C-alpha positions as CSV (number, residue, x, y, z in Angstrom):
1,M,-5.9,0.3,7.0
2,I,-6.8,-1.5,3.5
3,I,-8.5,1.1,1.1
4,E,-11.6,-1.1,-0.3
5,A,-13.3,1.7,-2.0
6,T,-11.0,1.4,-5.2
7,S,-11.1,-0.2,-8.6
8,L,-7.5,-0.7,-8.9
9,K,-7.3,-4.4,-7.5
10,G,-6.6,-6.7,-10.6
11,L,-5.7,-3.9,-13.0
12,K,-2.6,-5.0,-15.1
13,S,0.4,-3.1,-16.6
14,E,3.8,-3.4,-17.9
15,L,6.8,-2.6,-15.2
16,S,7.8,0.2,-17.3
17,Y,4.9,1.8,-17.9
18,L,3.7,1.3,-14.2
19,D,6.9,2.8,-13.0
20,E,6.4,5.7,-15.4
21,I,2.8,6.7,-14.4
22,T,3.5,6.1,-10.4
23,S,6.6,8.2,-10.7
24,E,4.6,11.0,-12.4
25,L,2.1,10.9,-9.5
26,G,4.8,11.1,-6.8
27,F,5.1,7.4,-6.1
28,V,8.2,5.6,-5.4
29,R,9.0,1.7,-5.9
30,W,10.4,0.9,-2.6
31,Q,10.3,-2.7,-1.8
32,W,10.9,-5.2,-4.6
33,E,12.0,-8.5,-5.5
34,Y,11.3,-10.8,-8.5
35,Y,7.9,-11.4,-8.1
36,R,6.5,-8.5,-6.2
37,A,6.9,-4.8,-5.7
38,T,5.2,-2.1,-3.6
39,Y,4.7,1.6,-4.8
40,D,4.6,4.0,-1.9
41,L,3.3,7.8,-1.6
42,K,4.5,10.0,1.3
43,I,1.6,12.2,2.3
44,E,2.2,14.8,4.8
45,D,0.0,15.9,7.3
46,K,1.0,19.6,8.2
47,S,-1.3,20.1,11.0
48,T,0.0,17.3,13.0
49,N,3.5,16.8,11.6
50,A,2.7,13.3,10.7
51,D,3.8,11.5,7.7
52,Y,1.3,8.7,6.2
53,Y,2.1,6.4,3.4
54,L,-0.2,5.1,0.6
55,R,1.0,1.6,-0.5
56,V,0.0,-0.2,-3.7
57,N,1.0,-3.6,-3.7
58,T,1.4,-5.5,-7.0
59,R,2.6,-8.9,-7.9
60,V,3.9,-10.5,-11.1
61,E,1.8,-12.2,-13.6
62,S,4.4,-12.9,-16.4
63,G,8.3,-12.3,-16.4
64,K,10.4,-11.0,-13.7
65,L,11.1,-7.5,-12.2
66,E,14.3,-7.2,-13.8
67,S,12.6,-6.8,-17.3
68,P,10.6,-3.8,-18.1
69,Y,8.1,-6.1,-19.8
70,A,7.1,-7.9,-16.9
71,V,3.5,-7.7,-16.4
72,L,2.3,-6.8,-12.9
73,Y,-1.1,-6.9,-11.6
74,I,-2.4,-4.7,-8.6
75,E,-3.2,-6.4,-5.2
76,D,-4.5,-4.4,-2.1
77,T,-3.8,-0.8,-1.5
78,Y,-3.1,0.3,2.1
79,I,-2.4,3.4,4.1
80,G,-0.6,3.9,7.2
81,K,1.1,6.2,9.6
82,S,4.8,6.4,9.7
83,S,6.4,4.9,12.6
84,F,9.8,5.2,14.4
85,P,12.3,4.1,13.5
86,H,10.8,2.7,10.2
87,G,7.6,1.0,9.4
88,L,3.9,1.7,9.0
89,D,1.2,1.5,11.5
90,Y,-2.0,0.4,9.8
91,N,-4.2,0.7,12.8
92,T,-3.9,4.3,13.6
93,P,-6.9,6.5,12.4
94,I,-6.2,8.2,9.0
95,P,-7.0,12.1,9.0
96,A,-9.8,13.1,6.3
97,Q,-7.5,15.3,4.5
98,V,-4.9,12.7,4.1
99,L,-7.7,10.1,2.9
100,K,-8.9,12.9,0.5
101,I,-5.3,13.2,-1.2
102,A,-5.1,9.4,-1.4
103,D,-8.4,9.1,-2.9
104,Q,-7.3,11.5,-5.5
105,K,-4.0,10.0,-6.2
106,L,-5.8,6.5,-6.8
107,A,-8.3,7.8,-8.8
108,E,-5.5,9.4,-11.2
109,L,-3.6,6.1,-11.0
110,Q,-6.8,4.1,-12.1
111,R,-7.5,6.6,-14.9
112,M,-3.9,6.3,-16.2
113,L,-4.1,2.6,-16.2
114,T,-7.3,2.1,-17.8
115,K,-7.1,5.0,-20.7
């Protein structure tokens, strides 16, 4: 599911700063290549024993990802349920308590990027 109600889309940051602040918020830079990266946050739903991942997609505006000075901009933000053996199901309904955590983390990320 794409999270539409966010003002993150289009915000820019140097790779080193984006890595630093996303790490502080609990995100991990998983998938990456020379011109794009995704930052994932695992959210556990204790009531159902299910895992959900909040994914922030980024793309390079200038430079390459091996440079800490590369400038990235945020594209879409997704959330999906973890599916076995690996992958995310973006069509599964997301519980309200999981969405609340996701919204809080995205608000914190936006605040850190715009201060």
